[in-house]
C-alpha positions, 0 to 999 in steps of 0.5 A: 868119501871125505868126512868133516866135523865142525865144532863151535865153542863159545869161549865166553861162556865156557871155562878153560877146563871145559874147553880143554875137554871139549877140544880133546874129544873133538880131536879124538873124534876127528882122528878116528874119522881120519883113520876110518877114511884111510882104512879103504886107501891101503896099508901105507895110508893106514900107517900115515893115519896112525901116526897122525893119531899117535903124535897128535898133542892135546891141550891138557898134555901141553900144559900139564904134563910135567917136563921138569922131572930130570932137571935139577935147579942148584941153589946159589947164594945171593949175598944181597938178599942174605944181608937183608935177612941178616940185618933183621936178626933178633928184631922179631924177638926184641919187638915180641919182648918189648910188647910183653913188657910194655903192655903189662900193668907196671910196664916192667916184668921180672926177668925170671918170667921173661926167661920162660919165653926163650923157647917160644921166641927161639932166643939164641941165648939166655934171656938175661944175655939177650937184654944185655946185648941191646942196652939201648932198648932194654934196661934191667933194674931191681925195684927193691933189695927184696925183689928179683931183677926186672926188665923195662924199656929205655926212654928211647925204646919207649918213645919209639914204641909210642910212634909205632903204636900211633901207626897201628892205630891210624885208620889207614894202617887198620884198614890195610891190616884188615885187607892183608888179613882178609886176603890171606884167608881168601887164598885158594878160597880157604876162608878159614884158618886156625888162630895158630897159623894166623899167629905164625904170620902176625908179625909179617902181616903187620898185625898189632899186639893182641890183634884179636881184640885190638883190631878184629873185634872192630870189624865184625863184618869181615871176621868171626872166631869159630871152633874148628876141627883141625885137619892136620892134628885132628883136634878142636881148635879156634879158627878165624873165619871170613864172614863173607867173600870179598870179591873186591879184594879177590885180585892178585898183585900181578892181576892189578898190574895187568889191569893197569895196562889198558893194552892187555886188559883183563880176561880169564885164562890170561897169560901173565909171566912172573918177574924173574931175577937170577943172581950173578953167577946163576946159570940155567941149563938150556933144558930148564930155560926152555921149560921156564919159557914154556911154563911162563906162557901157561894161563894164570889162574888167580890165587884167589881161585880154587884150582884143585880140580886140575886133573894132574896136580903135579903138572906144569899148569898146577904148579903155576897156580901154586907159584901164583899163591906163593907170590901172592902170600909173600906180597901180602907180607910187609917185609915181603919175606917169611920163614920157610916153616910158616909157608909149609905150615900154611900149604898143609892147611890150604891143601897144598901138601908138599907142592909149596916146597917143590915150587920154592925149589923149582923157581929160584928166579922168583923166590930166594931161600936164605939160611941166615939167622939160624933158620930158612927165610923165603924172600920174594925176589922182585921186591928187593933191589940188592939188599933194600926193600923197594916199597917200604910199608910204614911199619917197616920204617918203624922196624928199621929204626928198632934195628938202629937202636939194636946196633947202638953200642954203649961207649966204654 
């Protein structure tokens, strides 16, 4: 007697994870029926049936099992991206010190008080030598013989600051900054992060100085500051919380590109491949290339969804979602890069643990880790052509002008 089993699945009404489970159940039942049928056909047929059962590949095993374990991906220097990182040496520190000075009541501060910022700002030298290194931005003076040395901005730096302030105050830039911050809070549907974590990304997100009072207070429909039990150090702290979910913002950059392609359309469980750019001299082994090709063909899960339910957190499908979150995070930043330690810190609070670190190491064609300027910096490769940022945010234009002032030298 021939046994037949038919199972109809309406994919439009079920999630991909439910479809996977149903398909697995269907295959198990079908194989059991086949095995039962062959029992009456002799020893040879039974062996054949057993081989069919034991070699059947189920969807979750195709997509989630780790096949990357034995492969090693070497780190290769990218001189162009190293240059992109190196030319911003001391930029963040200079702008932070500039803000401390300019927002003080007298527009100047004692050198002794600014010297206390050496450790928090990770200055590579003493504060005094740092200010002397950039004479077209900072100027040392003594208000009176009885007062200590003070630091103020040069006329060029003060003028540039006013232009930068105008950019921060412009309605388009304020709306842009608010949306970037909201999307950061929406990653993996977290909706809430400690303020000290937001502070790590404030410069990279293009937020203004004292952003809580100068920006967020004008958007109560977006954000609120609340008390928060820190899940990492188990202490009470303040956090920034998204007031309500913003569905109109829950689309990643890669999904946006796909939506613009009318031929592909948008659908759940869609296949989206990450742009890959490998430096000259970088050669993947065939084993790794084959794994990358199969991995790229896996369904794309939005970084604005919570996919921690995946049964194998170290599997390929879970890693593709992790890479999607990292890709979107770096895309939200105005320079498309940030320090390695910032990413790992965010990963702890989003619940990824060491998965961010593994994903960055496994995918050198998507992310580049530079070891320049006394730290490690993660760069989103596709956003640079050689050492030039392809899409320049208005604030990046201002920062390049600060770099120009920092590179100017006084004539002997």
